C-alpha positions as CSV (number, residue, x, y, z in Angstrom):
1,M,-0.1,0.1,-0.1
2,E,1.4,3.4,-0.9
3,H,0.7,6.5,1.3
4,G,1.5,9.7,-0.2
5,S,0.4,13.0,-1.7
6,Y,-1.3,13.1,-5.1
7,S,0.1,16.6,-5.9
8,D,3.9,15.2,-5.2
9,L,4.7,11.9,-6.4
10,S,8.2,12.1,-5.5
11,K,7.7,11.4,-2.0
12,S,5.9,8.4,-0.5
13,T,5.7,6.0,2.0
14,F,5.1,2.1,1.1
15,C,3.5,-0.3,3.6
16,L,4.9,-3.9,2.8
17,V,3.3,-6.7,4.7
18,D,4.9,-10.1,5.3
19,E,8.2,-8.3,5.4
20,D,11.0,-7.7,7.9
21,H,14.4,-6.1,8.3
22,T,15.8,-8.4,5.9
23,F,14.0,-7.2,2.8
24,A,13.7,-3.3,4.1
25,N,17.1,-3.1,4.7
26,S,18.4,-4.8,1.6
27,V,15.9,-2.2,-0.4
28,R,17.0,0.6,1.6
29,F,20.6,-0.1,0.7
30,T,19.9,-0.4,-2.9
31,L,17.8,2.6,-3.0
32,N,20.2,4.8,-1.6
33,Q,22.8,3.7,-4.2
34,D,20.2,5.4,-6.9
35,P,21.4,9.1,-7.6
36,R,17.5,10.0,-7.9
37,V,16.9,9.0,-4.3
38,T,17.6,11.8,-1.9
39,F,16.1,9.8,1.2
40,C,15.3,6.3,1.9
41,G,14.5,4.8,5.4
42,Y,12.3,2.1,6.7
43,S,10.6,1.4,10.3
44,I,8.7,-1.4,11.7
45,P,5.9,-0.3,13.7
46,H,5.8,-3.1,15.9
47,P,7.8,-6.0,16.6
48,S,4.7,-8.4,16.7
49,E,3.3,-6.9,13.1
50,N,4.8,-8.4,10.1
51,R,4.9,-5.1,8.3
52,V,7.5,-2.5,7.2
53,N,7.0,0.8,6.3
54,V,9.5,2.4,3.8
55,R,9.8,6.1,2.9
56,V,11.3,7.1,-0.4
57,Q,12.0,10.7,-1.3
58,T,13.3,11.4,-4.8
59,T,14.8,14.1,-6.9
60,G,11.5,14.5,-9.0
61,D,10.9,10.8,-10.4
62,P,7.7,9.3,-9.0
63,A,8.7,7.4,-5.7
64,S,6.8,4.3,-6.9
65,E,8.8,3.9,-10.2
66,V,12.0,4.5,-8.2
67,L,11.2,1.7,-5.7
68,K,10.1,-0.8,-8.5
69,D,13.7,-0.2,-10.1
70,G,15.3,-0.6,-6.7
71,C,13.4,-3.9,-6.2
72,Q,14.4,-4.9,-9.6
73,D,18.0,-4.1,-9.0
74,L,18.1,-6.1,-5.7
75,M,16.5,-9.1,-7.6
76,L,19.8,-8.8,-10.2
77,I,21.9,-8.4,-7.4
78,C,20.5,-11.5,-5.7
79,Q,20.9,-13.5,-8.9
80,H,24.4,-12.6,-9.2
81,V,25.2,-13.7,-5.8
82,R,23.5,-17.0,-6.1
83,S,25.2,-17.6,-9.4
84,T,28.7,-16.8,-7.9
85,F,28.1,-18.9,-4.7
86,E,26.9,-22.1,-7.3
87,K,30.1,-21.6,-9.4
88,A,32.2,-21.4,-6.5
89,V,30.5,-24.5,-4.9
90,N,30.9,-26.4,-8.4
91,D,34.6,-25.5,-8.5
92,F,35.2,-26.7,-5.0
93,K,33.5,-29.8,-5.9
94,T,35.5,-30.3,-9.0
95,S,38.9,-29.9,-7.3
96,K,37.6,-31.9,-4.3
97,S,37.0,-34.7,-6.6
98,G,40.6,-34.8,-8.3
99,D,42.0,-34.7,-4.9
100,D,40.3,-37.7,-4.0
101,M,41.8,-39.6,-7.0
102,D,45.3,-39.0,-5.3
103,I,46.2,-41.9,-3.4
């Protein structure tokens, strides 16, 4: 859910349900790398609620578009980390299978 002004689309607060610090901090970090973002932060209203409020303020672009771009960037980062990890695991397994043959 987006809470913002209809007159200024560059500032909005987004309420994300079923999310916690893991996602919110990752999105905050990614958005703060974007030059269009002037402020990004998040809060969790209450520890017993599985809800996060993410505040995004931009230099003029719609905050919802910048948030969407940030989530897509985060997805690409996660895919890169996963593929790098899988390659490292495969390389390790390959090198270990060669070591096992030495008698």
